[in-house]
TIFITOR-965757 format. One record per residue: residue number from 0; residue in one letter; x, y, z of N, C-alpha, C in turn. Coordinates in nm, 2 decimals, padded with zeros to 4 digits. Atoms other than C-alpha are relative to their C-alpha. Layout:
BEGIN
ATOM   resi   resn      n_X      n_Y      n_Z     ca_X     ca_Y     ca_Z      c_X      c_Y      c_Z
ATOM    NUM      A        X        Y        Z        X        Y        Z        X        Y        Z
...
This chain:
BEGIN
ATOM   resi   resn      n_X      n_Y      n_Z     ca_X     ca_Y     ca_Z      c_X      c_Y      c_Z
ATOM      0      M    00.09   -00.07    00.06    05.00   -14.72   -14.63   -00.14   -00.01    00.11
ATOM      1      Q    00.10   -00.02   -00.10    04.67   -14.60   -14.45   -00.14   -00.10   -00.12
ATOM      2      Y    00.12    00.05    00.07    04.32   -14.81   -14.56   -00.10    00.01    00.06
ATOM      3      I    00.15    00.02   -00.06    03.95   -14.78   -14.47   -00.05   -00.07   -00.10
ATOM      4      R    00.09    00.06    00.07    03.68   -14.98   -14.55   -00.10    00.06   -00.08
ATOM      5      G    00.10   -00.09    00.10    03.45   -14.89   -14.83   -00.13   -00.04    00.00
ATOM      6      F    00.15   -00.01   -00.03    03.08   -14.90   -14.87   -00.03   -00.17    00.00
ATOM      7      D    00.03    00.14    00.03    03.12   -15.28   -15.00    00.10   -00.06    00.07
ATOM      8      G   -00.13    00.05   -00.09    03.40   -15.37   -14.74    00.10   -00.05   -00.06
ATOM      9      E   -00.12    00.03    00.10    03.69   -15.38   -15.00    00.05    00.12    00.07
ATOM     10      P   -00.10   -00.11   -00.05    03.99   -15.18   -14.84    00.02    00.11   -00.14
ATOM     11      I   -00.02   -00.12    00.08    04.03   -14.82   -14.97    00.11    00.05    00.02
ATOM     12      D   -00.12   -00.10   -00.02    04.38   -14.65   -15.00   -00.01    00.14    00.02
ATOM     13      V    00.06   -00.15   -00.06    04.33   -14.32   -14.82    00.15    00.07    00.02
ATOM     14      T   -00.13   -00.02   -00.02    04.72   -14.29   -14.80    00.05    00.18   -00.07
ATOM     15      C    00.00   -00.15    00.08    04.71   -13.99   -15.05   -00.08    00.14    00.07
ATOM     16      L    00.11   -00.06   -00.04    04.43   -13.82   -14.86    00.06    00.10    00.11
ATOM     17      H   -00.05   -00.07   -00.12    04.66   -13.75   -14.57    00.16    00.05   -00.06
ATOM     18      R   -00.17   -00.05    00.02    05.00   -13.64   -14.76   -00.02    00.12   -00.10
ATOM     19      P    00.04   -00.15    00.07    05.02   -13.28   -14.93    00.07   -00.04   -00.16
ATOM     20      D   -00.06    00.03    00.13    05.15   -13.31   -15.30    00.09    00.11   -00.03
ATOM     21      P   -00.12   -00.11    00.02    05.47   -13.12   -15.37    00.00    00.07   -00.12
ATOM     22      A   -00.01   -00.08    00.15    05.42   -13.03   -15.72   -00.15    00.05    00.00
ATOM     23      W    00.09   -00.08    00.02    05.08   -12.88   -15.65    00.03    00.15    00.00
ATOM     24      R   -00.01   -00.14    00.01    05.09   -12.52   -15.76   -00.13    00.07   -00.03
ATOM     25      Y    00.14   -00.07    00.05    04.80   -12.25   -15.79    00.05    00.13    00.02
ATOM     26      V   -00.02   -00.13   -00.03    04.82   -11.93   -15.90   -00.14    00.06   -00.01
ATOM     27      D    00.13   -00.07   -00.03    04.52   -11.70   -15.82   -00.04    00.09   -00.10
ATOM     28      A    00.03   -00.07    00.11    04.34   -11.47   -16.05    00.08    00.14    00.03
ATOM     29      R   -00.09   -00.11   -00.02    04.54   -11.18   -15.87    00.14   -00.03   -00.02
ATOM     30      G   -00.13    00.07    00.04    04.87   -11.38   -15.99    00.08   -00.03    00.12
ATOM     31      H   -00.09    00.07   -00.12    04.95   -11.48   -15.62    00.00   -00.18    00.00
ATOM     32      E    00.01    00.13   -00.03    05.09   -11.81   -15.61    00.01   -00.06    00.11
ATOM     33      H   -00.01    00.09   -00.14    05.04   -12.08   -15.35    00.03   -00.14   -00.02
ATOM     34      R   -00.09    00.13    00.03    05.22   -12.41   -15.32    00.03   -00.05    00.15
ATOM     35      W   -00.03    00.05   -00.15    05.30   -12.64   -15.01    00.16    00.03    00.03
ATOM     36      Y   -00.13   -00.01   -00.05    05.59   -12.57   -14.81    00.02   -00.08    00.13
ATOM     37      D   -00.07    00.09   -00.11    05.80   -12.80   -14.56    00.07    00.08    00.07
ATOM     38      G   -00.10   -00.09   -00.10    05.92   -12.57   -14.26   -00.04    00.18   -00.06
ATOM     39      D   -00.01   -00.14    00.07    06.03   -12.25   -14.43    00.03    00.00   -00.14
ATOM     40      R   -00.04    00.01    00.14    06.11   -12.38   -14.77   -00.09   -00.07   -00.09
ATOM     41      P    00.07    00.06    00.08    05.90   -12.48   -15.06   -00.02   -00.15   -00.01
ATOM     42      A   -00.03    00.14    00.01    05.84   -12.86   -15.06    00.03   -00.06   -00.15
ATOM     43      L   -00.04    00.06    00.11    06.02   -13.04   -15.32   -00.03   -00.14   -00.01
ATOM     44      T    00.04    00.14   -00.02    05.94   -13.40   -15.21   -00.08   -00.01    00.11
ATOM     45      Y    00.04    00.01   -00.13    05.72   -13.55   -14.95    00.12   -00.09    00.10
ATOM     46      R   -00.08    00.07   -00.10    05.90   -13.68   -14.64   -00.12   -00.02    00.14
ATOM     47      P    00.09   -00.01   -00.11    05.65   -13.82   -14.34    00.03    00.07    00.10
ATOM     48      S   -00.04   -00.10   -00.15    05.83   -13.62   -14.09    00.00    00.16   -00.02
ATOM     49      G    00.02   -00.16    00.03    05.76   -13.28   -14.27   -00.07    00.06    00.08
ATOM     50      Q    00.08   -00.10   -00.04    05.56   -12.98   -14.15   -00.02    00.08   -00.11
ATOM     51      Y    00.06   -00.10    00.14    05.36   -12.87   -14.46   -00.12    00.08    00.06
ATOM     52      H    00.09   -00.10   -00.04    05.14   -12.59   -14.47    00.03    00.07   -00.12
ATOM     53      V    00.00   -00.08    00.14    05.07   -12.33   -14.75   -00.01    00.17    00.07
ATOM     54      P   -00.02   -00.11   -00.08    05.17   -12.01   -14.56   -00.07    00.15   -00.11
ATOM     55      T    00.09   -00.15    00.09    04.97   -11.77   -14.86   -00.15   -00.04    00.03
ATOM     56      L    00.15    00.04   -00.01    04.63   -11.93   -14.79   -00.05    00.03    00.17
ATOM     57      T    00.09   -00.02   -00.14    04.41   -11.82   -14.44   -00.10   -00.12    00.01
ATOM     58      Q    00.10    00.09   -00.01    04.17   -12.09   -14.31   -00.14    00.11    00.04
ATOM     59      I    00.17   -00.09   -00.05    03.78   -11.88   -14.26   -00.08   -00.13    00.02
ATOM     60      V    00.10    00.12   -00.05    03.58   -12.12   -14.06   -00.15    00.06   -00.04
ATOM     61      D    00.10   -00.03    00.03    03.25   -12.09   -14.22   -00.12   -00.04    00.09
ATOM     62      V    00.10    00.08   -00.10    03.04   -12.33   -13.96    00.07   -00.03    00.10
ATOM     63      E   -00.08    00.03   -00.14    03.20   -12.37   -13.60   -00.06   -00.20   -00.02
ATOM     64      G    00.00    00.16   -00.01    03.28   -12.74   -13.53   -00.10   -00.02    00.13
ATOM     65      T    00.04    00.02   -00.15    03.10   -12.91   -13.25    00.03   -00.15    00.06
ATOM     66      D   -00.04    00.14   -00.03    03.12   -13.26   -13.06   -00.04   -00.10   -00.12
ATOM     67      E    00.09    00.11    00.11    02.92   -13.43   -13.34    00.08    00.01   -00.14
ATOM     68      Y   -00.04   -00.03    00.14    03.04   -13.24   -13.65    00.15    00.06   -00.04
ATOM     69      P   -00.12   -00.06    00.03    03.37   -13.11   -13.76   -00.04    00.14   -00.05
ATOM     70      A    00.04   -00.12    00.07    03.38   -12.74   -13.86    00.03   -00.01   -00.16
ATOM     71      V   -00.03    00.01    00.16    03.34   -12.65   -14.21    00.10    00.15   -00.05
ATOM     72      V   -00.10   -00.10    00.01    03.63   -12.45   -14.34    00.03    00.02   -00.16
ATOM     73      H   -00.07   -00.03    00.10    03.76   -12.28   -14.67    00.13    00.07    00.00
ATOM     74      Y   -00.11   -00.08   -00.03    04.07   -12.13   -14.76    00.02    00.14   -00.07
ATOM     75      E    00.01   -00.10    00.10    04.14   -11.78   -14.90    00.17    00.07    00.02
ATOM     76      C   -00.12   -00.06    00.01    04.46   -11.59   -15.03    00.01    00.10    00.12
ATOM     77      T   -00.04   -00.11   -00.10    04.63   -11.40   -14.75    00.00    00.11   -00.06
ATOM     78      A   -00.04   -00.13    00.10    04.75   -11.13   -14.98   -00.14    00.08   -00.01
ATOM     79      C    00.11   -00.06    00.07    04.40   -11.08   -15.12   -00.07    00.06    00.12
ATOM     80      L    00.08   -00.04   -00.12    04.23   -11.07   -14.76    00.07    00.14    00.03
ATOM     81      D   -00.05   -00.13   -00.06    04.48   -10.79   -14.66   -00.04    00.12   -00.07
ATOM     82      R    00.02   -00.09    00.08    04.40   -10.59   -14.94   -00.18    00.03   -00.01
ATOM     83      G    00.13   -00.02   -00.05    04.00   -10.61   -14.86   -00.06   -00.01   -00.13
């Protein structure tokens, strides 16, 4: 498990912040399903050595990152972007 120190000095488990939930599924307003993949297959369980991604989403950079701040991004459905 990974821990960080909270504001009060108590450790907070942040392991789940870094691992995808294979049960997560989302169907957008146009009926496109989005879910985690491990390599080229839908993720059914979590494996620490997995290569997780959501191939149906495209990352959009809202604000470029700097040395002091990370980029601000959001994700949009790739199929919806292609249709315009």
